[in-house]
C-alpha positions as CSV (number, residue, x, y, z in Angstrom):
1,X,9.1,12.7,-71.2
2,X,7.1,12.8,-68.0
3,X,9.0,12.6,-64.7
4,X,7.1,10.8,-61.9
5,X,7.6,12.0,-58.4
6,X,7.7,9.4,-55.7
7,X,5.7,10.6,-52.7
8,X,7.0,9.0,-49.6
9,X,6.8,10.3,-46.1
10,X,4.3,12.2,-44.0
11,X,3.1,15.8,-44.1
12,X,3.6,18.1,-41.2
13,X,-0.2,18.1,-40.5
14,X,-0.2,14.3,-40.3
15,X,2.7,14.3,-37.8
16,X,1.1,17.0,-35.7
17,X,-2.2,14.9,-35.5
18,X,-0.2,11.9,-34.3
19,X,1.5,13.9,-31.7
20,X,-1.8,15.4,-30.4
21,X,-3.4,11.9,-30.3
22,X,-0.5,10.5,-28.3
23,X,-0.6,13.5,-26.0
24,X,-4.3,12.9,-25.3
25,X,-3.7,9.2,-24.6
26,X,-0.9,9.9,-22.2
27,X,-3.0,12.5,-20.4
28,X,-5.6,9.9,-19.8
29,X,-3.3,7.0,-18.9
30,X,-0.8,8.6,-16.5
31,X,-3.2,9.4,-13.7
32,X,-4.7,5.9,-13.9
33,X,-1.1,4.5,-13.7
34,X,-0.4,6.4,-10.5
35,X,-3.7,5.3,-8.9
36,X,-2.8,1.7,-9.7
37,X,0.6,2.1,-8.1
38,X,-1.0,3.5,-4.9
39,X,-3.5,0.7,-4.9
40,X,-0.6,-1.8,-5.1
41,X,1.3,0.0,-2.3
42,X,-1.9,0.0,-0.1
43,X,-2.3,-3.7,-0.8
44,X,1.2,-4.3,0.4
45,X,0.4,-2.5,3.7
46,X,-2.8,-4.4,4.2
47,X,-0.9,-7.7,3.6
48,X,1.7,-6.7,6.2
49,X,-1.0,-5.7,8.7
50,X,-2.8,-9.0,8.1
51,X,0.4,-10.9,8.9
52,X,0.8,-8.7,12.1
53,X,-2.8,-9.6,13.0
54,X,-2.2,-13.3,12.6
55,X,1.0,-13.1,14.6
56,X,-0.7,-11.2,17.4
57,X,-3.5,-13.7,17.6
58,X,-0.9,-16.6,17.7
59,X,1.1,-14.7,20.4
60,X,-1.9,-14.0,22.5
61,X,-3.2,-17.6,22.2
62,X,0.1,-19.1,23.3
63,X,-0.1,-20.7,26.7
64,X,2.2,-18.3,28.6
65,X,0.6,-15.1,27.2
66,X,-2.8,-13.5,27.8
67,X,-2.1,-10.1,26.2
68,X,-0.9,-8.8,22.9
69,X,2.6,-7.6,22.3
70,X,4.4,-4.6,20.9
71,X,6.4,-4.6,17.6
72,X,9.8,-5.3,19.3
73,X,8.5,-8.4,21.1
74,X,6.8,-9.6,17.9
75,X,10.0,-9.1,15.9
76,X,11.9,-11.1,18.5
77,X,9.5,-14.0,18.4
78,X,9.6,-16.9,15.9
79,X,5.9,-16.7,15.2
80,X,6.0,-14.9,11.8
81,X,8.2,-12.7,9.8
82,X,5.9,-10.1,8.4
83,X,8.4,-7.6,7.1
84,X,9.6,-7.5,3.5
85,X,13.1,-6.1,3.7
86,X,12.7,-4.6,0.2
87,X,9.6,-2.7,1.1
88,X,10.7,0.9,2.0
89,X,7.2,2.3,1.5
90,X,5.7,1.5,4.9
91,X,6.6,1.7,8.6
92,X,4.8,-0.5,11.1
93,X,3.8,0.1,14.7
94,X,1.7,-1.9,17.2
95,X,-0.1,-0.4,20.2
96,X,-1.1,-3.1,22.6
97,X,-3.7,-2.2,25.2
98,X,-4.1,-4.3,28.4
99,X,-7.5,-5.4,29.4
100,X,-8.9,-5.0,32.8
101,X,-11.4,-7.0,34.9
102,X,-13.9,-8.4,32.4
103,X,-12.2,-6.5,29.6
104,X,-10.3,-8.3,26.9
105,X,-6.9,-6.9,25.8
106,X,-6.8,-5.2,22.5
107,X,-4.3,-3.8,20.0
108,X,-4.1,-1.5,17.0
109,X,-1.4,-2.1,14.4
110,X,-0.6,0.9,12.1
111,X,1.1,1.0,8.7
112,X,2.4,4.5,8.0
113,X,3.3,5.5,4.4
114,X,7.0,6.6,4.2
115,X,8.7,8.5,1.5
116,X,7.6,11.4,-0.6
117,X,4.5,12.0,-2.5
118,X,1.0,13.0,-1.6
119,X,0.3,9.9,0.5
120,X,3.4,10.3,2.8
121,X,2.5,10.1,6.4
122,X,-1.0,8.6,5.9
123,X,-2.0,5.4,7.7
124,X,-3.8,2.1,7.4
125,X,-4.7,0.4,10.7
126,X,-6.0,-3.0,11.8
127,X,-7.4,-4.0,15.2
128,X,-7.6,-7.3,17.2
129,X,-10.8,-8.2,15.3
130,X,-9.2,-7.9,11.9
131,X,-11.0,-4.7,11.0
132,X,-8.8,-2.8,8.5
133,X,-9.3,1.0,8.3
134,X,-7.6,2.7,5.3
135,X,-7.0,6.4,5.4
136,X,-10.2,7.9,4.0
137,X,-8.3,10.6,2.1
138,X,-6.8,8.1,-0.3
139,X,-9.6,6.5,-2.3
140,X,-7.2,4.0,-3.9
141,X,-6.6,2.4,-0.6
142,X,-10.2,1.4,-0.1
């Protein structure tokens, strides 16, 4: 009488090959994931700066104003609410510059990256003409 052995399961070599393949895939995927996260955070800042730009233009074009305003004045106005209260990744600032005889007023709005990580403290800016300047050291923000 012959006994048949039922071979079910995997060998150690097969399991090691699967673990190695998964390790290679993770090694390739994780850096791309973090780059995508930074791109999304950069897009959030650009969106906030775009809203600030629109609010500044509306404020400056109002009949009683001929200059741009700072962040406190813009926050106190009912022109636009550009801040997302759940976004703790960015801090915003506006530097209005008064014009002189024959010189139009200008402003620069800055979004500064808050929190930890390699991009903490880096900035994205926008000026009165709508020109956005991402930090050149973060390629994901361009």
